[in-house]
C-alpha positions as a Python dict, from the first residue, in 0.01 Angstrom:
ca = {
    (1, 'M'): (0, 0, 0),
    (2, 'F'): (120, 361, -171),
    (3, 'A'): (188, 601, 183),
    (4, 'N'): (255, 929, 109),
    (5, 'R'): (320, 1163, 383),
    (6, 'Y'): (260, 1468, 190),
    (7, 'T'): (74, 1656, 411),
    (8, 'A'): (-207, 1887, 290),
    (9, 'F'): (-456, 2075, 562),
    (10, 'I'): (-740, 2209, 431),
    (11, 'D'): (-955, 2502, 502),
    (12, 'A'): (-1301, 2587, 541),
    (13, 'C'): (-1368, 2814, 226),
    (14, 'T'): (-1258, 2427, 58),
    (15, 'L'): (-1424, 2176, 257),
    (16, 'A'): (-1749, 2389, 197),
    (17, 'S'): (-1814, 2308, -156),
    (18, 'A'): (-1930, 1953, -180),
    (19, 'L'): (-1783, 1873, -504),
    (20, 'K'): (-1428, 1996, -429),
    (21, 'R'): (-1465, 1874, -13),
    (22, 'N'): (-1521, 1528, -240),
    (23, 'L'): (-1278, 1538, -432),
    (24, 'L'): (-1048, 1600, -239),
    (25, 'L'): (-1136, 1346, 41),
    (26, 'T'): (-1165, 1108, -247),
    (27, 'L'): (-789, 1168, -327),
    (28, 'A'): (-675, 1126, 30),
    (29, 'E'): (-898, 796, 106),
    (30, 'A'): (-702, 704, -211),
    (31, 'E'): (-394, 751, 7),
    (32, 'F'): (-207, 1039, -291),
    (33, 'F'): (-172, 1282, 66),
    (34, 'R'): (-295, 1299, 400),
    (35, 'V'): (-502, 1590, 503),
    (36, 'R'): (-506, 1709, 816),
    (37, 'W'): (-756, 2025, 988),
    (38, 'S'): (-808, 2161, 1325),
    (39, 'D'): (-1156, 2127, 1576),
    (40, 'R'): (-1171, 2529, 1396),
    (41, 'V'): (-1166, 2506, 1033),
    (42, 'M'): (-1371, 2244, 1121),
    (43, 'D'): (-1637, 2456, 1289),
    (44, 'E'): (-1575, 2662, 976),
    (45, 'T'): (-1692, 2430, 791),
    (46, 'E'): (-1997, 2292, 971),
    (47, 'A'): (-2175, 2644, 980),
    (48, 'A'): (-2070, 2704, 650),
    (49, 'I'): (-2240, 2426, 467),
    (50, 'T'): (-2568, 2488, 721),
    (51, 'G'): (-2539, 2862, 571),
    (52, 'I'): (-2542, 2715, 155),
    (53, 'L'): (-2777, 2472, 230),
    (54, 'T'): (-3011, 2696, 464),
    (55, 'A'): (-2935, 2989, 104),
    (56, 'K'): (-3113, 2664, -39),
    (57, 'Q'): (-3398, 2649, 149),
    (58, 'V'): (-3327, 2324, 308),
    (59, 'V'): (-3526, 2254, 565),
    (60, 'D'): (-3242, 2063, 807),
    (61, 'A'): (-3002, 2268, 696),
    (62, 'A'): (-2811, 2243, 1043),
    (63, 'A'): (-2833, 1883, 1149),
    (64, 'R'): (-2705, 1762, 773),
    (65, 'G'): (-2403, 2027, 809),
    (66, 'H'): (-2317, 1833, 1116),
    (67, 'R'): (-2343, 1542, 1003),
    (68, 'A'): (-2143, 1650, 705),
    (69, 'R'): (-1852, 1742, 955),
    (70, 'R'): (-1939, 1391, 1192),
    (71, 'A'): (-1845, 1218, 824),
    (72, 'M'): (-1555, 1349, 746),
    (73, 'E'): (-1409, 1328, 1079),
    (74, 'E'): (-1538, 968, 1122),
    (75, 'A'): (-1373, 904, 746),
    (76, 'F'): (-1018, 1053, 840),
    (77, 'E'): (-1040, 1012, 1269),
    (78, 'D'): (-590, 1089, 1245),
    (79, 'A'): (-729, 1414, 1049),
    (80, 'G'): (-758, 1654, 1325),
    (81, 'V'): (-490, 1839, 1467),
    (82, 'S'): (-546, 2048, 1802),
    (83, 'D'): (-256, 2232, 2048),
    (84, 'Y'): (-115, 2487, 1783),
    (85, 'D'): (-100, 2795, 1952),
    (86, 'M'): (245, 2764, 2035),
    (87, 'F'): (315, 2832, 1637),
    (88, 'L'): (113, 3089, 1605),
    (89, 'P'): (375, 3389, 1736),
    (90, 'S'): (560, 3244, 1359),
    (91, 'C'): (243, 3361, 1176),
    (92, 'T'): (256, 3757, 1176),
    (93, 'G'): (204, 3955, 870),
    (94, 'L'): (-103, 3769, 715),
    (95, 'P'): (-396, 4035, 548),
    (96, 'D'): (-642, 3920, 763),
    (97, 'P'): (-474, 3812, 1094),
    (98, 'R'): (-803, 3613, 1171),
    (99, 'D'): (-624, 3385, 997),
    (100, 'A'): (-324, 3278, 1149),
    (101, 'H'): (-519, 2966, 1357),
    (102, 'V'): (-506, 2853, 974),
    (103, 'L'): (-172, 2865, 913),
    (104, 'A'): (-24, 2794, 1271),
    (105, 'A'): (-243, 2425, 1254),
    (106, 'A'): (-6, 2387, 870),
    (107, 'L'): (251, 2450, 1072),
    (108, 'K'): (200, 2212, 1367),
    (109, 'T'): (116, 1871, 1115),
    (110, 'Q'): (451, 1938, 919),
    (111, 'A'): (163, 2043, 608),
    (112, 'A'): (344, 2096, 325),
    (113, 'T'): (55, 2313, 127),
    (114, 'I'): (-224, 2466, 252),
    (115, 'V'): (-568, 2420, 30),
    (116, 'T'): (-760, 2782, 51),
    (117, 'E'): (-1008, 2942, -242),
    (118, 'N'): (-874, 3248, -48),
    (119, 'L'): (-474, 3280, -181),
    (120, 'R'): (-420, 3613, -130),
    (121, 'D'): (-481, 3592, 273),
    (122, 'F'): (-156, 3393, 252),
    (123, 'P'): (82, 3561, 95),
    (124, 'A'): (380, 3369, -166),
    (125, 'D'): (677, 3610, 64),
    (126, 'I'): (514, 3462, 423),
    (127, 'M'): (432, 3128, 365),
    (128, 'G'): (778, 3052, 113),
    (129, 'R'): (981, 3159, 463),
    (130, 'L'): (770, 2912, 627),
    (131, 'N'): (793, 2654, 404),
    (132, 'L'): (482, 2597, 294),
    (133, 'E'): (272, 2731, -8),
    (134, 'A'): (-80, 2742, -59),
    (135, 'K'): (-281, 2603, -322),
    (136, 'S'): (-626, 2710, -444),
    (137, 'A'): (-873, 2354, -470),
    (138, 'D'): (-857, 2324, -807),
    (139, 'H'): (-477, 2349, -842),
    (140, 'F'): (-388, 2110, -583),
    (141, 'I'): (-648, 1888, -739),
    (142, 'A'): (-461, 1872, -1088),
    (143, 'D'): (-115, 1852, -969),
    (144, 'T'): (-255, 1530, -747),
    (145, 'I'): (-386, 1382, -1053),
    (146, 'A'): (-122, 1475, -1270),
    (147, 'L'): (105, 1268, -991),
    (148, 'D'): (-73, 943, -1142),
    (149, 'P'): (-383, 995, -1380),
    (150, 'G'): (-493, 593, -1392),
    (151, 'R'): (-463, 569, -1025),
    (152, 'A'): (-619, 878, -943),
    (153, 'V'): (-929, 864, -1232),
    (154, 'A'): (-1004, 540, -1121),
    (155, 'A'): (-1074, 714, -766),
    (156, 'V'): (-1253, 981, -911),
    (157, 'R'): (-1468, 710, -1105),
    (158, 'K'): (-1537, 554, -737),
    (159, 'M'): (-1665, 874, -632),
    (160, 'R'): (-1893, 948, -946),
    (161, 'D'): (-2009, 592, -899),
    (162, 'R'): (-2140, 693, -511),
    (163, 'F'): (-2360, 946, -709),
    (164, 'R'): (-2730, 839, -654),
    (165, 'R'): (-2955, 1120, -617),
    (166, 'P'): (-2891, 1221, -918),
    (167, 'E'): (-2629, 971, -1039),
    (168, 'K'): (-2433, 1143, -1278),
    (169, 'T'): (-2222, 1037, -1631),
    (170, 'A'): (-1921, 1146, -1625),
    (171, 'D'): (-1979, 1420, -1836),
    (172, 'I'): (-2243, 1573, -1605),
    (173, 'L'): (-1987, 1529, -1347),
    (174, 'L'): (-1750, 1721, -1558),
    (175, 'L'): (-1981, 1988, -1647),
    (176, 'D'): (-2036, 2002, -1238),
    (177, 'M'): (-1681, 2031, -1163),
    (178, 'E'): (-1645, 2364, -1452),
    (179, 'A'): (-1932, 2507, -1295),
    (180, 'A'): (-1734, 2490, -986),
    (181, 'G'): (-1465, 2616, -1041),
    (182, 'L'): (-1213, 2345, -1126),
    (183, 'T'): (-1123, 2443, -1460),
    (184, 'E'): (-753, 2296, -1466),
    (185, 'T'): (-894, 1927, -1312),
    (186, 'V'): (-1169, 1949, -1595),
    (187, 'D'): (-864, 1959, -1865),
    (188, 'I'): (-668, 1689, -1656),
    (189, 'L'): (-1018, 1457, -1624),
    (190, 'K'): (-1113, 1514, -2056),
    (191, 'A'): (-827, 1285, -2183),
    (192, 'H'): (-1010, 984, -1934),
    (193, 'V'): (-1366, 1094, -1936),
    (194, 'L'): (-1396, 686, -2082),
    (195, 'S'): (-1272, 612, -1781),
    (196, 'L'): (-1453, 818, -1549),
}
């Protein structure tokens, strides 16, 4: 079995998107990388999922947000990181100081990458001096698929097969990815559409 020690810390803004979350966790489950998050990130994720569902007028939005969080935590029991406050002094100079907890938790886990949609909040100069990089979900997923396209496409196929309501064809999945802003990912997967 492939045991990758590459660690990615996933920010709440990325986990809030169902499709991005599914893709990232599918690739983590396939052991392309180790996924990490903090309780605070999970609190923010649960609140964001609840907000998205509430905006769609889903009646049990809070319960569904909570279930999504629990499902992630149960599937990746070792993903949670705590006691990272000692790293906060190294996390100065961010455009939004409220993001320091993300950076501190990533440092605690020795993550190589923070996967976030808020790239402006994690400037390359600050990240570089801490030996980290920030990537969008699209860039990170595309890079991950490029490592071993055959294995990655098989993992994405398994993910697609789990969709039941409604079922998704490979073409519909690619359209959904494009609508979610995963254009680099779609560009790579188009070449493998018959295997999806």
